[in-house]
C-alpha positions in Angstrom: 41.6 23.8 6.9 44.5 25.7 8.1 42.8 27.3 10.7 43.9 31.1 8.7 40.0 32.3 8.8 37.2 30.9 11.6 34.6 29.1 10.4 31.9 32.1 10.7 33.3 34.2 8.7 34.5 31.1 5.9 30.8 29.7 5.6 30.4 33.5 4.5 32.7 33.3 2.2 31.5 30.4 0.1 27.6 31.9 0.2 30.0 34.7 -1.3 31.5 32.7 -4.1 27.7 30.8 -4.6 25.8 33.8 -4.8 28.9 34.4 -7.7 28.4 31.3 -9.6 25.1 32.1 -9.3 25.8 36.0 -11.1 28.5 34.5 -13.7 25.8 31.9 -14.5 23.3 34.8 -15.4 26.3 35.9 -17.1 27.0 33.9 -19.7 23.5 32.2 -20.2 25.1 28.7 -18.4 22.9 25.9 -17.2 25.8 24.0 -16.4 27.6 27.2 -14.4 25.0 27.4 -12.2 24.9 23.5 -11.6 28.3 23.3 -10.0 28.0 26.8 -7.9 24.5 25.8 -6.4 24.4 21.9 -6.3 27.5 22.4 -5.5 26.9 24.4 -1.8 25.3 21.1 -0.7 28.5 20.8 -0.4 29.9 23.3 1.6 28.4 22.8 5.5 30.5 19.2 5.1 33.5 20.9 3.5 32.9 23.6 6.3 31.8 20.7 9.7 33.7 20.8 12.6 31.7 17.4 13.4 29.6 19.4 15.8 26.4 17.5 14.4 24.0 20.7 14.9 21.2 19.5 11.9 19.8 22.4 12.5 22.3 24.5 10.6 22.7 22.1 7.9 18.9 22.1 6.9 18.2 26.0 7.3 21.3 25.8 5.2 20.1 23.8 2.6 16.1 25.3 2.6 17.8 28.9 1.9 19.8 27.1 -0.8 16.8 25.4 -2.6 14.4 28.3 -2.8 17.7 30.2 -4.3 17.7 27.8 -7.6 13.8 27.1 -7.3 13.9 30.6 -8.1 17.3 30.6 -11.1 14.9 28.0 -12.7 11.8 29.0 -13.0 13.6 32.4 -14.0 16.0 30.8 -16.7 13.6 27.7 -17.1 16.4 25.4 -15.7 14.6 22.5 -14.7 17.2 19.8 -14.4 18.4 22.2 -11.8 14.9 21.7 -10.3 16.1 18.1 -10.3 19.3 18.3 -9.1 18.7 19.8 -6.0 15.1 17.4 -5.1 17.6 14.6 -5.2 19.9 15.4 -3.7 18.1 17.7 -0.6 16.0 14.0 -0.5 19.4 12.0 -0.4 21.1 14.0 2.1 17.4 14.5 4.7 16.5 10.5 4.0 21.2 9.6 4.8 20.7 11.6 8.4 17.4 10.5 9.1 19.2 6.5 8.6 22.5 7.4 10.4 22.1 10.6 12.6 18.1 10.9 14.4 17.5 10.6 17.9 13.5 10.6 18.5 13.8 12.2 22.0 16.4 15.1 20.6 15.8 16.3 16.7 11.5 15.0 16.6 10.4 18.4 16.0 13.2 19.6 14.2 13.2 16.8 11.6 9.5 17.4 11.5 10.2 21.3 10.3 11.9 20.9 7.7 10.5 17.4 5.7 7.6 19.7 5.5 9.4 22.9 4.7 11.3 21.1 2.1 8.5 18.9 0.9 6.4 22.1 0.4 9.3 24.2 -1.0 9.2 21.5 -3.8 5.3 21.3 -4.1 5.4 25.7 -4.8 7.6 25.1 -7.9 6.7 21.8 -9.6 2.8 24.2 -9.4 4.5 26.9 -10.0 6.1 25.6 -13.2 2.5 24.6 -14.5 0.8 27.8 -13.2 3.1 30.8 -14.0 4.8 28.6 -17.0 1.9 27.3 -18.2 3.5 24.0 -18.9 1.6 20.6 -20.3 2.0 18.1 -18.3 3.9 15.4 -17.9 4.8 11.6 -17.4 7.3 13.3 -15.5 5.8 15.1 -13.2 3.2 12.2 -12.2 6.3 10.6 -10.7 7.7 13.8 -9.4 4.3 14.4 -7.3 3.7 11.3 -6.3 7.6 11.1 -5.3 6.9 14.5 -3.1 4.2 13.2 -1.4 4.4 10.3 -0.9 8.8 11.0 0.6 7.0 13.2 2.8 4.4 10.9 4.3 6.6 8.1 4.4 9.4 10.3 5.9 6.6 11.7 8.5 4.6 8.4 9.5 8.0 6.7 10.1 8.9 10.0 12.9 5.1 9.6 14.0 6.3 5.8 15.2 9.0 6.2 16.4 7.1 8.7 18.8 5.7 8.0 22.1 3.1 11.0 21.1 2.9 11.3 17.6 2.1 6.9 17.4 -1.2 8.4 18.8 -1.6 11.2 15.6 -0.8 9.1 12.5 -4.4 9.2 11.7 -4.3 13.4 11.8 -1.2 13.7 10.3 -2.9 11.9 6.8 -5.6 13.3 6.8 -3.2 16.4 7.2 -1.9 15.2 4.0 -5.4 15.3 2.2 -6.4 19.0 3.3 -2.9 20.1 1.8 -4.1 18.3 -1.2 -7.1 19.5 -1.4 -6.4 23.3 -0.6 -4.2 22.6 -3.9 -6.9 21.1 -5.8 -9.2 24.1 -4.9 -6.8 26.6 -5.9 -6.5 24.7 -9.7 -9.8 24.0 -9.8 -10.9 27.9 -9.5 -7.5 28.8 -12.3 -9.4 26.2 -14.4 -6.1 25.5 -15.6 -5.8 23.8 -19.6 -4.6 20.2 -18.4 -7.4 18.8 -16.2 -4.7 15.8 -15.3 -3.2 17.5 -13.1 -6.1 18.5 -11.7 -7.0 14.3 -11.5 -4.1 13.7 -10.0 -4.2 16.6 -7.2 -8.0 15.4 -6.3 -7.0 11.5 -6.4 -4.0 12.4 -3.4 -7.1 14.2 -1.7 -9.2 11.1 -1.8 -6.7 8.7 -0.8 -5.6 10.1 1.7 -9.2 11.2 2.8 -10.0 7.4 2.3 -6.9 6.3 4.1 -7.5 8.2 7.3 -9.2 6.7 9.7 -7.5 2.7 9.2 -4.0 4.6 9.9 -5.4 6.3 13.0 -7.0 2.4 14.4 -5.1 -0.5 12.5 -1.5 -1.2 10.7 -3.5 -2.5 7.2 -3.2 0.4 5.3 -0.5 0.3 2.8 -2.4 -2.1 1.5 -5.6 0.4 1.2 -3.3 2.5 0.1 -2.2 0.7 -3.1 -5.3 -0.8 -3.6 -7.1 2.6 -3.6 -4.0 4.2 -6.0 -4.2 1.5 -7.9 -7.9 1.5 -8.5 -7.8 6.2 -9.1 -4.7 5.7 -11.6 -6.7 3.0 -13.5 -10.1 5.1 -13.2 -8.2 8.1 -14.8 -5.7 6.1 -17.2 -9.2 5.1 -19.2 -11.7 7.8 -18.5 -9.6 10.6 -18.7 -7.2 9.3 -22.4 -4.4 9.2 -19.9 -2.7 6.5 -21.0 0.7 6.7 -18.3 -2.0 6.7 -14.9 -3.1 3.1 -16.3 0.4 2.1 -16.6 1.5 3.1 -12.9 -2.1 1.3 -11.6 -0.4 -2.0 -12.8 2.4 -2.7 -10.4 0.2 -1.3 -7.7 -2.5 -3.7 -8.3 0.3 -6.2 -8.0 1.6 -4.4 -4.7 -1.4 -4.4 -3.8 -1.5 -8.2 -3.5 1.6 -8.7 -2.2 -0.1 -6.2 0.1 -2.2 -8.5 1.3 -1.3 -11.5 1.5 1.2 -10.4 3.6 -1.2 -8.7 6.0 -3.2 -12.0 5.8 -0.4 -14.4 7.2 0.5 -11.7 10.3 -3.6 -11.6 11.1 -4.8 -15.8 10.6 -1.6 -17.3 12.3 -1.6 -15.3 15.2 -4.0 -17.6 16.8 -1.7 -18.9 19.5 -2.7 -16.2 22.7 -6.5 -15.0 23.5 -4.8 -11.6 23.7 -4.4 -12.1 19.5 -7.6 -14.4 18.8 -9.9 -12.8 16.1 -13.4 -12.9 15.3 -15.0 -14.1 12.9 -15.9 -11.6 10.3 -15.8 -9.1 13.1 -12.1 -8.6 12.3 -9.4 -5.6 10.7 -8.3 -8.0 8.3 -11.2 -8.7 7.0 -11.9 -5.3 6.6 -9.0 -5.0 4.9 -10.5 -7.6 2.2 -13.1 -6.3 1.8 -12.6 -3.3 1.2 -9.3 -4.5 -1.4 -12.4 -6.0 -3.0 -13.9 -2.7 -3.7 -10.9 -1.3 -5.4 -11.1 -4.4 -7.1 -14.7 -4.7 -8.3 -14.0 -0.4 -8.8 -11.9 -1.6 -11.7 -12.7 -4.5 -13.2 -16.3 -2.2 -13.3 -13.8 0.8 -15.4 -12.7 -1.8 -17.2 -15.1 -3.9 -18.8 -17.4 -0.4 -19.1 -13.8 1.3 -20.8 -11.6 0.8 -24.1 -8.1 2.2 -24.2 -7.6 4.6 -26.8 -4.1 3.9 -27.7 -2.8 2.4 -30.9 -4.7 -0.9 -31.2 -1.6 -3.6 -30.9 -0.9 -2.3 -28.2 -4.5 -1.8 -26.8 -5.3 -5.1 -28.3 -2.7 -7.0 -25.6 -3.5 -4.6 -22.6 -7.2 -5.5 -23.0 -6.5 -9.1 -23.3 -3.9 -9.0 -20.5 -6.6 -6.8 -18.2 -9.7 -9.0 -18.8 -7.1 -11.9 -17.5 -6.0 -10.6 -14.5 -8.0 -8.3 -12.8 -11.0 -11.3 -13.1 -8.5 -13.6 -11.2 -7.3 -11.2 -8.9 -11.2 -10.4 -7.9 -12.3 -14.5 -7.6 -8.9 -15.0 -6.1 -9.0 -12.7 -3.1 -13.4 -12.9 -2.7 -12.2 -16.9 -1.9 -8.8 -17.0 0.0 -10.7 -14.4 2.3 -14.0 -16.3 3.5 -11.9 -19.3 3.0 -9.3 -17.7 6.0 -12.0 -17.0 7.9 -13.4 -20.6 8.3 -10.1 -22.2 8.8 -9.1 -19.7 11.5 -12.5 -20.4 13.1 -12.4 -24.3 12.9 -8.6 -23.8 14.1 -9.3 -21.6 17.4 -12.1 -24.3 18.1 -9.6 -26.5 18.3 -6.1 -24.9 19.6 -8.9 -23.8 22.5 -10.3 -27.5 22.9 -6.9 -28.4 24.5 -6.9 -30.3 28.5 -3.6 -30.1 30.2 -3.2 -34.2 31.2 -1.2 -35.2 34.1 -0.2 -38.5 34.8 0.7 -40.5 37.8 4.2 -39.2 37.7 2.9 -36.0 37.1 4.4 -35.5 33.4 1.6 -33.7 32.1 0.7 -33.7 27.9 -1.9 -32.0 25.7 -4.9 -33.6 24.4 -7.0 -31.7 21.4 -10.1 -32.6 19.8 -9.2 -33.2 16.5 -12.3 -33.0 15.2 -12.3 -30.0 15.0 -9.6 -30.1 12.4 -11.7 -32.5 9.7 -15.0 -30.5 10.6 -12.4 -27.6 9.5 -11.5 -29.7 6.2 -14.9 -30.6 5.9 -16.4 -26.4 5.5 -13.8 -25.7 4.0 -14.9 -28.2 1.2 -18.2 -27.2 1.6 -17.5 -23.4 0.6 -15.6 -24.0 -1.9 -18.8 -26.4 -3.1 -21.2 -23.3 -3.2 -18.5 -21.3 -3.9 -18.2 -22.8 -7.2 -21.7 -23.7 -7.4 -22.6 -19.5 -7.2 -19.7 -18.7 -9.6 -21.0 -21.0 -12.5 -24.4 -20.0 -12.3 -23.3 -16.1 -12.5 -21.7 -17.8 -15.2 -24.4 -19.0 -16.6 -26.9 -17.1 -16.6 -26.1 -13.6 -16.5 -22.6 -13.3 -17.8 -21.6 -16.2 -20.0 -18.1 -15.3 -20.1 -17.0 -18.2 -22.3 -13.3 -18.3 -20.3 -14.8 -17.9 -17.2 -16.9 -21.2 -17.8 -14.1 -23.6 -19.0 -12.2 -22.2 -15.2 -15.0 -22.8 -13.7 -15.1 -26.2 -14.4 -11.6 -26.8 -14.1 -11.4 -25.7 -11.4 -14.7 -27.8 -10.5 -13.5 -31.3 -11.9 -10.7 -30.6 -9.3 -12.8 -30.0 -6.4 -14.8 -32.7 -6.8 -11.8 -35.0 -7.4 -10.0 -33.8 -4.1 -13.7 -34.4 -2.3 -13.6 -38.0 -3.7 -10.9 -39.0 -1.9 -10.2 -36.4 0.8 -13.2 -35.5 1.7 -15.0 -38.8 2.1 -12.1 -40.3 3.9 -12.2 -37.3 6.2 -16.4 -38.1 6.7 -15.3 -41.6 7.6 -12.2 -40.3 10.5 -15.8 -38.1 12.0 -18.2 -41.3 11.5 -15.8 -43.1 13.1 -14.9 -41.2 16.2 -19.1 -41.1 16.8 -19.0 -45.1 17.0 -15.9 -44.5 18.9 -16.8 -42.6 21.5 -14.6 -43.6 24.0 -11.6 -43.0 21.8 -12.2 -39.3 24.1 -13.2 -38.8 27.3 -12.9 -35.3 27.5 -14.8 -34.4 24.4 -18.6 -35.0 23.7 -18.8 -36.2 20.5 -22.3 -35.8 19.2 -24.3 -37.0 16.0 -23.1 -33.7 13.5 -20.1 -36.0 12.8 -22.4 -38.2 11.5 -25.0 -35.4 10.1 -22.0 -33.4 8.5 -21.5 -35.7 5.6 -25.3 -34.8 4.5 -24.5 -31.5 4.3 -21.6 -32.4 2.6 -23.5 -34.0 0.4 -25.6 -31.6 -0.1 -23.2 -28.9 -1.9 -21.4 -31.5 -3.8 -24.9 -32.2 -5.5 -25.2 -28.5 -6.3 -21.6 -28.1 -8.0 
């Protein structure tokens, strides 16, 4: 501060004081001294900074400090040191990435150090389990997931904003899967007593492996990773007597549903230009919906085949919630996936029917075939009538669920009421358009305007 010592010498002295703090902590067997000496050491680069902004020196120093802290935490079994190191490291790195990171200058260095920090914490976490034969705790699940997804989230952000890196997102995801696969293979070979750790790491392998292709090709991977992770955690929780995993799966189910609706909002609203038009069924958003449904079909199957092994009150409460919640999400998404495809198809036809008309004073305006909008509404009615008919048929013949029967009947009555009001009105509009074909000189109005009513009546009759 006063310029009495050169910066390098001061840095060396600070390291000596840090080492002295470690020795003192060992000598007095007091963890608080280690916190003061080691965790306080994170402040050294900032105290001695000359505003050079040399992040390489900062992160190299932090990596050395981390190794020291984690060796001590293992030797003395001082886990709070481990937690402090974890929090400080990712907090400092995240702050730097948000404020000072420049892709063209720091990309390689930034990527190397997130990998180094991830490996240090991952190795320490496993060391506690292997060397100390520590029991698998709930906090360990959170820590392992946090470490894995902080690496993935930061790494994904670095790659996405890099010209070459954005082409390697799938490879990066696959690399994450390989890392966890190697760890799970080691755990399997060691035959640890606590199998929950093996299941969790193996689950991470499946998650990253499954999303590698959609990450490379599409941006809907967030929905997929949350849905697949929810399915995995729910399966572990129900079949391996790990209730904590089941608790973790609940918010992930909600998050994946919200993410899916967000994807729908982006995908099905981008039909205003030829470049963004979606092909019916053959598009990434519908594929995301199908994979989401596959995950929830699995969750629903596990929920129906297994029973929670917790206390009776808790088990009954959760059984009731899940018996309604999971099937409701499953059926709701199943219905909405095809509904949106049908709606989008007719909306695109309507927009593509645009004819620019110029008047005598060269003033131009657009004409559209509004019959496409009416056809779209009728086919949405037809689809809803068919969906409810199929659901009622399956429930009557096989499922025989009273609650589902009441729900289906309620929705059927509402749909019938809407069809007998709005649906019949749309049919009459199409008929009027057919009878008075002079309304539009730009479009051909065929008998289908009248024939569609009998198709709709057939679906209505079945229901």
